[in-house]
N, C-alpha and C positions, 0 to 999 in steps of 0.2 A: 815348364814356364816359357813363356814366347819371349824370343829375342828382340831387341828393339835396335834397327841398323843405327851405327855410330856417325854421326857426321865426320864428313872427312875434314883433314887438318889443312887449313889454308895457309899459303906463303903472305908475306906484308902486302902485295898485289890483290891480295883475296882470290887468287888461283888455286883450284882445289888440287891435292895431292891424294892421288888414289894407290891403293894397294894393285901391284901388277904380278901375278902368278903364272907360272907354266905348271900346263900338263899332259902328260902324255897317255895316249892310246896304243898299247903295245900289243901286238897280235901276233899270233904264230898259227900254222895251220898244219894239220897231221893226223894220224891216226891214232885212236883213245885208248885202244889196247884190246877191246873186244872183239873177236871174231866176226868178220861178216858187218861189221859196223862201219859205216863210212867215217871217212876223215871230216875233221870239224875245224871250222874257224874259231879261235879262243881269243879273248881278250882279259889282260893280267889286272886285276884290281885287289884293292886292301880293306880291310875293316877299318873304319872311323873310330879312335879312341876318344874323341873329344866334339863337344859343341861347336858347330850346330850340326845337326845328323849323324850322332854318335851312336854307334853300333850299327851305321848303313856300310854298305860296300861304294866304294870310290875310285875312281883313276888316282893314280898316284901324281901329285901336285903339291906346290910349294911356293914360295915369294921368290923372288928374282932381286938377289944383292947388287948393291950400288957397283961394287967391283968385278961383277961376272956378265958375260952373254945371257943370253936367253938359253941358248944351246949348253951353254956350261952350266947353269941353273937346273936343267931338264937332267942332264948326267948325273949331278951331283945328289936331286933327288931321287931319281930311280937306284942308284948305289945305297943311299941312306934309308930310303925306306922299302925297299925290296931286296937289298943284294945283288941288284941287276948292273954288273959292269959295261957290257956293251950293246950297241944295237947293230943289227947288219945293214939296217936302213933307217934314215930318220929325216923327214921333212916337215915344213910347216904347214899346217893344218889348215886354221880358222882362229879369229880373234872373237870372244865372246864377250859382249859389252853389255848386255841386257842390266840396267841397275839395281834390279832385284834378284840378280841370279844367286848372290850371296847376301842370305837373310841378315849377318853379322855386321858385315860394312862393305862400301861400296869396292867391289874388285871387277879387274878386267884380267882376262885370263886369253892367252896364248897358247892353243893347242898343237900337238905335234902327233903326227902319224909314226910310229915305230914298229919295224917287223924283225923278228928272231927266226933261227932254225928251231925246230920243235925240240932235237935234243940238247940244244945247247941254252935251254931257258926254265931253270928250275928255280922260282924264289928262294931265296934262304931266310925270308921271314915269315915266323909263323901266321901274322895275320893276312898275307897275300896266298892268292891263288887263281889258277887258270879256271875262266869258265867260258862256256858254249855261249858265242853271240847270240846264237838264236834262243837261248835261255838265260837271258840276262835279270839278275834280281833287281829289285827297284833301286837304283842308284840314287847319291846323293845330288845334290846341287842340278847343273843340266848336263851332267854325264853322259845320259843315256841318248841324248841328240848328239853328242860329241863322238860315240862310237858309231853312232848310223852315220855321221859324216865320213870317219875314218874308212867304214866298209864300203860306202860310195865311192869314195876316191880308189881304194885299192881296186875295186871289180872293174872299174872303168880303165885304170892303167895297167892292169894283168894283160889286156887285148892287144896295147900298142908299143910295149915297153917290154923290158927282162926284168922288170921288178919282182918276179917269181923266186930269181936267183937268192934274194933275203930271206926267203919261207925255205928253200932246200938245204939240204946237206952237201957236203962237198962233192958227193958222189951218190948216185942214185939210180934205181930202175924206173923204167918210164911208169911202170904202175904207180911207184911213190909219187912222181910228180903228178900224174894223173890225179891222184887223190887231194893233191896240193890245189890245183885247178878248181877241181869239184867243189872241195870246201870254200873256198875263195867266191867262185861265182854262183855255189847255192845250186847247181844242175849239173847231170851228167856228162862228160866227156868221152869223145871217143877216143882212145889211146893213138891208134895208127894215126887219124887226123891230127892230133895233137902233136905227134912225133914227126908229122911231115912238115906241119907249120914252122916249128921250131928250127929246125931242120934248115928248111928253107932260108928262114931268117937268120941263119948263123949262128943262133943262141946255144945250141947244144952240140956237143963231139960226143961220140962214143970212146968208150976207155977200155972196155973189155968185156970180161962175163964174170958171171956171180961163180963160185967153187961148185955149184951144186945146181940140180935141175929144181925148177920150179916144180909148185904143189901139184901139177898133173902131168909130170913127166916131162919129156922131151929133151930140147936144147934149153942149157940154163939160160938164164934173162942175161942182155945185154945190161952193161952199168955206162952210166951217161956223167958230164959233168957239163955247167954253164962256160961258155967261151970265157967270158968277160967276169971280172971281178967290181966292176963299177957297174949303176945304174945307167941305162940310157934309153932313149926313144928308138925302137927299131921297126916298127911301120907306122908311120905317121898318118898312112889313108886310112887306115884301119877304122879311124875314128870320123872321117868325113861322111858327107852325105847323109841327109834326112833317113830314118827309119835303116839305115843299114845296120846289120848285124856283126860285128869283129866274127873272124873265124872261130876262136877260141873265147 
């Protein structure tokens, strides 16, 4: 049965009062477990159990209460809907205001980009799952457009900021970090060049070595860590100039 959009409530002056919600595009990048298979960029979705779009997958979302900020509302919905307690990085992404985006009622949404390391991001709710960005199902509302905006934002920032720290474990090999960059950018990365660029920018520091040699023998691979715990711009000139391709 088709839904008829409800008319918005209006105050005594005739000003319409709209529903305002937050929605989160939570991404992770890492190995999928199959030998020889490249790392993936994945997004966290959940299956809707009510109309509109009952049975379809959607991004986690929900209304903003009058007593909370949008960031507090996002944290609450991620916790209640997915069992996800923390985001390693979170930033406001876009405001969605198409009058027809919600067929049930006029709803304005503020979308956020959230990042988590691969190993720290296991949803505890049965209706939630990680799905490859490259293989998205048909999402409810306009959520597929929001995922695209989030991926574009992440791909842009990974070349001139240290935002990859939010996707990496505390300690990693360069092969692991290369996999994260390749998953985000959607193309192959030279690991030697990646190491050189990030060391030149002061983003990573060597920790030590693994206790055993790599798959092909020889010296055990070195382990690394990001030198800072917070997000910052590390190379502002990487995005300047028409047609310039960032190094990584």
